[in-house]
C-alpha positions in Angstrom: 186.8 31.1 95.4 190.1 32.9 94.7 192.2 32.5 91.6 196.0 32.3 91.5 198.2 34.5 89.4 200.6 32.3 87.4 202.7 34.9 85.5 202.8 38.6 84.5 204.8 40.8 82.2 205.0 44.3 80.8 206.1 42.8 77.5 208.9 45.3 77.4 206.6 48.2 77.1 207.6 51.7 78.2 206.5 53.0 81.6 203.0 54.5 81.6 201.8 52.2 78.8 198.2 51.0 79.0 197.2 47.7 77.6 193.7 47.8 76.1 192.7 44.6 74.5 193.6 40.9 74.3 193.1 38.4 71.5 193.9 34.8 70.6 194.5 33.3 67.2 195.4 29.7 67.2 198.2 29.2 69.7 199.2 32.9 69.4 198.2 35.6 71.9 198.3 39.4 71.3 197.6 42.7 73.0 197.6 46.4 71.9 198.8 49.3 74.0 198.6 53.0 74.3 202.0 53.3 72.6 200.4 52.1 69.3 202.3 48.8 69.4 200.9 45.3 68.6 202.6 42.7 70.8 202.5 38.9 70.6 203.4 36.8 73.6 203.5 33.2 74.6 202.0 31.1 77.4 202.6 30.1 80.1 205.5 32.6 80.5 203.8 35.7 79.1 207.0 36.6 77.4 207.2 38.9 74.3 207.6 36.9 71.1 207.0 39.6 68.4 206.1 43.3 68.2 205.0 45.9 65.6 205.8 49.4 66.8 203.4 51.9 65.3 201.0 49.3 64.1 198.6 52.1 63.6 198.5 55.8 64.4 195.9 55.8 67.2 195.7 52.0 67.6 192.2 51.3 68.9 190.9 47.8 68.1 192.1 44.2 68.1 190.3 41.0 67.5 190.9 37.5 66.1 190.1 36.9 62.5 187.2 34.7 61.7 189.6 31.9 60.6 191.1 32.0 64.1 194.6 32.1 62.7 195.0 35.9 62.1 194.7 39.1 64.1 192.7 42.1 62.9 193.6 45.6 64.2 192.2 49.1 63.4 192.9 52.6 64.5 192.2 56.3 64.1 194.3 56.3 61.0 191.3 55.0 59.0 193.0 51.6 58.5 192.0 48.0 59.2 194.9 45.6 59.0 195.2 41.8 59.1 198.3 40.2 60.6 199.3 36.5 60.3 201.5 35.5 63.3 202.5 32.3 61.6 204.6 34.2 59.1 205.7 37.1 61.3 203.9 40.4 61.8 206.5 42.9 60.5 203.9 44.0 57.9 200.2 43.4 57.5 198.9 40.7 55.1 195.9 42.9 54.1 194.9 46.5 54.6 191.4 48.0 54.3 190.9 51.8 54.1 187.9 53.8 55.4 186.8 55.8 52.3 186.0 59.0 54.2 189.3 58.9 56.3 187.3 58.5 59.5 188.9 56.8 62.5 187.9 53.2 63.2 186.6 52.5 66.7 185.2 48.9 66.5 185.8 45.8 64.4 184.2 42.3 64.1 184.9 39.4 61.8 182.8 36.6 60.3 183.7 34.4 57.4 185.2 36.5 54.6 183.8 39.7 56.1 185.1 42.4 58.4 182.7 44.9 59.9 184.2 48.3 60.9 182.6 51.1 62.9 183.8 54.7 62.8 184.2 57.3 65.5 182.8 60.8 65.7 185.3 63.6 66.5 182.5 66.2 66.6 180.5 67.6 69.5 176.9 66.7 69.1 175.6 64.7 66.2 178.4 63.1 64.2 178.8 61.5 60.8 179.5 57.8 61.5 179.2 54.6 59.6 179.0 50.8 60.0 181.0 49.4 57.1 181.4 45.8 55.8 184.4 44.7 53.8 184.8 41.5 51.8 188.4 40.4 52.2 188.2 38.7 48.7 187.6 42.1 47.2 188.9 44.6 49.7 189.3 47.8 47.7 186.0 49.3 48.9 183.4 48.3 51.6 180.5 46.3 50.1 178.1 47.8 52.7 177.9 51.3 54.2 175.2 52.0 56.8 175.6 55.7 57.7 172.1 56.7 58.9 171.5 54.5 61.9 173.9 56.1 64.4 174.9 59.6 65.3 177.9 59.0 67.5 181.0 56.8 67.8 180.4 53.1 67.2 181.6 51.3 70.4 180.7 47.7 69.6 180.2 45.4 66.6 179.2 41.7 66.8 178.1 39.1 64.3 175.5 36.5 65.2 177.1 33.1 65.8 174.6 31.1 63.7 172.7 33.6 61.6 175.8 35.0 59.8 173.9 37.7 58.1 173.0 39.5 61.3 175.3 42.3 62.5 174.9 44.2 65.8 176.2 47.7 66.3 176.3 49.7 69.5 177.1 53.4 69.9 177.6 56.2 72.3 174.4 57.6 70.9 172.6 55.1 73.2 171.3 52.8 70.5 171.9 49.3 69.4 171.1 48.4 65.8 170.6 44.9 64.3 171.3 44.8 60.5 170.7 42.1 57.9 174.0 42.5 56.1 172.6 40.6 53.1 170.6 43.8 52.3 172.4 46.7 50.7 169.9 49.5 51.4 170.2 50.6 55.0 166.5 51.3 55.5 165.6 47.8 54.6 168.7 46.2 56.3 167.9 47.7 59.7 165.9 45.0 61.3 165.6 46.2 64.9 166.7 49.1 67.1 167.2 48.8 70.9 167.3 51.8 73.1 169.3 51.3 76.4 168.9 55.1 76.9 172.6 55.6 77.6 175.9 55.3 75.8 176.7 51.7 74.9 179.8 50.2 76.5 179.4 46.7 75.2 176.7 44.6 73.6 176.3 41.3 71.9 174.2 38.2 71.1 173.6 36.4 74.4 171.7 33.5 72.8 170.2 32.8 69.3 167.2 35.0 70.2 168.5 37.4 72.9 170.8 40.5 72.9 172.5 42.0 75.9 173.5 45.6 76.4 175.7 47.2 79.0 175.8 51.0 79.2 178.6 53.3 80.3 176.7 53.8 83.5 176.7 50.0 84.1 173.0 49.5 83.3 172.6 45.9 82.1 169.6 44.8 79.9 168.6 41.7 77.9 166.3 42.1 74.9 164.5 39.6 72.7 165.7 39.4 69.1 163.1 39.8 66.4 162.9 36.4 64.8 161.9 37.5 61.3 162.4 41.2 61.2 158.6 41.7 61.0 155.9 42.3 63.5 154.4 38.9 62.9 156.5 37.3 65.6 157.0 39.2 68.8 160.5 39.2 70.4 161.0 37.9 73.9 160.3 40.6 76.5 163.1 42.8 77.7 164.7 42.4 81.1 166.2 45.4 82.9 168.7 44.4 85.5 169.6 47.9 86.6 173.0 49.1 87.8 175.3 46.1 88.1 177.6 48.0 90.4 175.0 47.7 93.1 174.3 44.1 92.5 178.0 43.0 92.2 179.5 45.4 94.7 182.0 46.8 92.1 183.2 50.1 90.7 183.0 49.1 87.0 182.1 46.3 84.6 184.6 45.2 82.1 182.8 42.9 79.7 180.5 39.9 79.2 182.8 37.1 78.1 181.4 34.4 75.8 183.4 31.5 74.4 182.4 28.1 73.1 184.1 26.3 76.0 182.3 28.4 78.7 179.0 26.9 79.8 177.6 30.3 80.5 178.4 33.9 79.7 180.6 35.4 82.3 180.5 39.0 83.6 183.9 40.5 84.5 184.0 43.4 86.9 186.5 45.3 89.0 187.0 47.3 92.2 190.0 49.7 92.2 189.9 50.4 96.0 189.8 46.7 96.9 192.2 45.9 94.1 190.2 43.0 92.8 188.8 41.6 89.6 185.9 39.2 89.8 184.0 36.9 87.6 180.4 35.6 87.8 178.4 33.4 85.4 175.0 34.5 84.1 172.8 31.4 84.5 169.9 30.8 82.1 167.0 30.8 81.8 166.6 34.0 83.8 170.3 35.1 83.8 170.7 35.0 87.5 174.1 35.6 89.0 176.1 32.6 89.9 179.1 31.8 92.1 181.8 34.5 92.2 185.5 33.9 91.5 187.9 36.7 92.7 191.3 37.5 91.1 193.0 39.1 94.2 195.4 41.9 93.6 194.2 42.1 90.0 196.0 45.1 88.4 196.3 47.0 91.7 194.5 50.3 91.8 194.5 50.6 88.0 191.6 49.8 85.7 191.4 46.3 84.2 190.7 46.8 80.5 190.2 43.3 79.1 189.9 39.7 80.0 190.4 36.7 77.7 189.6 33.1 78.7 192.4 30.7 77.5 190.2 27.8 78.5 187.6 27.1 81.3 190.3 27.1 84.0 192.7 29.8 83.0 192.4 33.4 81.8 194.4 36.4 80.8 193.9 40.0 81.9 195.4 43.4 80.9 195.1 46.8 82.3 196.2 50.4 82.8 199.1 49.2 85.0 200.9 48.1 81.8 200.8 44.4 82.6 199.4 41.3 81.1 198.6 38.7 83.7 197.9 35.0 83.5 195.6 33.4 86.1 194.6 29.9 87.2 190.9 30.2 88.1 191.0 26.9 90.0 194.5 26.1 91.2 193.6 22.8 92.8 190.7 21.5 90.8 189.8 22.3 87.3 186.5 20.5 87.6 185.6 22.8 90.5 186.1 25.8 88.3 184.0 24.3 85.5 181.2 23.8 87.9 181.5 27.2 89.5 180.9 28.9 86.2 178.0 26.8 85.3 174.5 27.0 86.8 174.1 24.1 89.3 171.6 21.7 87.8 171.3 23.6 84.6 171.1 21.8 81.3 174.5 23.2 80.2 176.1 22.1 83.5 174.6 18.6 83.0 175.8 18.4 79.4 179.3 19.6 80.4 179.4 17.1 83.3 178.8 14.3 80.7 181.1 15.5 77.9 183.7 17.8 79.5 184.1 21.5 78.9 185.7 22.3 75.9 185.1 35.4 74.1 185.6 45.4 76.1 187.2 48.2 77.4 186.1 50.3 80.3 186.2 54.0 79.9 
């Protein structure tokens, strides 16, 4: 099935600007660019509504706040900033500072807490940390885990139901699971996964499973230790190999997970064919479902991020300096809902009854 492009815009950005990341907070949408600007835009027109030039020096990260009303950004200037689009974004509502003046390369939010991962600027083993800030007392991080990784942190993710569990992925080829309730790093480190290659993205696929995608497109699913002890064995690991071969693509963008999606969705691109495609991962064995193509995509340029607005529409941004808005099922929203759900799966059946209500390639 082919999607239809509804609108696109450069958001007034200079030529040769890349857009890296998309985020949604309430009814507000945002993106960050290689020109260090944070831009807000509306839908369905994809027109610029607000902008902060120089939001950071080396703007690197953007995500929605845990309250779903704010945006959280971070950069190589050692700052994490919180922006409230409801009151304008001319200045941040809150600023957090990395105590060693290290650049921030990843952020994730849960409740009152913001996790920040730092980057290494050294060749070889670097000095990097996973930090946790409490926004109610933001002067210093309340946790600093500095021994578990030796290279740039590329991914952070909080568990959706066990809010004390924090996942970190790194270019050192490791994924760590921390119990953030525990101050001492040795005790807080509950599990270490070894994809054996730099981690592009990773996250909690289910309550008891973790996925990893490496920079050489190796996709794996691991069982999560249930108690952090050896008394309960985690589910066995599944190695899916190189997704480029299985999906006939040149790169994988991300694994999108949002509450209104019945299944996780893998987004992948092909520069030569100028396509972006989406496939659901269908449980229980995470088989690949029906494919949706976004023809033309961002031309020959790399697509950097995808953000589902709802089950039938999505946003993309890329190195062509455009944000694009797509209808995934121009004629029949229900058809799209079914195409991203495993036929006959429990989730598909539940959604049929009740109706269907979240990267960066290198």
